C-alpha positions, 0 to 999 in steps of 0.5 A: 778263393786261393785256388781260383786265383792260382788257376787264374794266375796260371792261365795268365802265365800260360797266355803270356808264354803263348804270346811270347812264343808267338812273338818269337816265332814271328821275329824268327820268321820276319822274312816270311811274307804271307802274300808271297808264301800264298803265291808260292803255295800255288806253284806245287809246294816244291823248289830246287836249289843248286848249291856248293855248300856241303850237305851237312850244312845245307840240308838242316838249313833248308829243313828250317825253310820247309818247317816254316813254309811247308815247301819241300826242297830239292837240294842239288850240291856240286862244286861251283864250276860244275854247277855253273857249267850245268846251269849254262847247258840247261839254259841253252836247252831251255830247261827250267831246272832250278829256282835259286843258286847259292855259290861263291861265283854267281857274279861270274854267271851270264846275266841272262841266266839270272833275274833281277830281284830286290828282296826285303831282307837285302837292306839288312846286309852289308853294302858290299854284299849287294850287287848294284845290278840286283842279280845276286846278294851275299849270304855269308862273307868269304874272308881269305886268311892263312890257317895253321895246325896248332900242334905243328906251328906255334902262334908266336912263330906265325908270319906278321906279313906275307914276306915273312913266309920266306923266313920259314924254310922248315915249312918246305913241303908242309904248306898248301894252297888251293889251285884256284886261289886267283882272287887272293892273288889279284888282291896281293897284286892290288895291295903290293903292286905288280913288282913287289907282289911278284917278288913276294910270291916267288920268294914264298914258292922258292922257300916253302914250296907250297903244295897246290891242292884241289878243294878248299874244304879238303885243304882245311881238313888236311891242315886240321889233320896235320897233313899240312902245317900251314895254309897259305890262303884259306876261306876263313869260314872253312878253317872255322868249320874244322875248328868248331868240329874239334880240329887243331886248326886256327887262322891268322890275319895278314894284309891284305884280306881278300873278301868275296861272298857266298851268293844267292841268285834267282833263275831267269827260268825258275819253275817256281818263281814266287817260291824262288823269291821267298827262298832267296829272301830266307837266305838273307834273313837273320834266322838263316845267317844265325844258323850258318854261324854254327858251321863257322860261316861269317854273316853279312848282316851286322845284326848277326854275330860271328862264331866266335864273336868279333871276327869281322871286327878283327878282319877290319883291323887289316886292309880288306879288299873286296874282289869280284872277278869277271870270267875274263879276269879269272882267266888272266889271274888263273894263268898268273897263278899257274905261272907262279905256283905251277911253273906253267 
């Protein structure tokens, strides 16, 4: 009798464990619409994403999508500007080359390249990350802050404001800024006003003589290696990426905090339109955004905690300015950036 009860109890435990695992799988794949998946399966079982996210993050992320759906992913990685140029050329040539794109510059694309869509998971992300025109949605929040090498600069010596950078002549030649940080510059002018912002930036340039670099991830790694001591502006998630990999780097928060987003959009000429919608919904899911926090990406979903925790709360102790620059504005602010930082 005792053995029979034990077997029954064991069977019950196994059943409960199986049900719990099934429930967990359903929760983790809440983004997976069975009807949309069935429609996607008729499109050949493949899709193509154009992404500016490095392969170290992108490939394992999309392996999760493939495991959940059985759909294979062709991952094409490139810089934002290169991908946009490529998509423009392919659109003009009437080529159906890509299904979804994930970059920080989809808001700058011509609207006719994209399809309007309203993914179910979009209701779970922060309002600022939802395009009113429904052409793109924010996958992660790209906060901009300075960063520093913790072996070369003491936390007690960090500037409390951007004006304070001009108090550190000993940093001359050891400060970096990416040559495309025009959104950060626009936020500086919006926050301080034209005259004060111009003076602050000119004083910084005169005192610390920042080196203009090419590529935010490369700059974050250079700060982490000690090649540069301070980054005047950096994508916070990239500083975190280097920190999580063991680099002696950290960020600090000043007014204003510039914010834009790593965005996802769907091609108007998607060769696999149902698959594209399914994949875009996946990118806004709790499963996807939780996975990306492993690499320091900051979620746009309030129900996903950052890594380390509390980053969004910390950012909101300062003035956060969401900056979404149009191509026309970008030309204006890039010209202003070159004028101030490069003397052009």
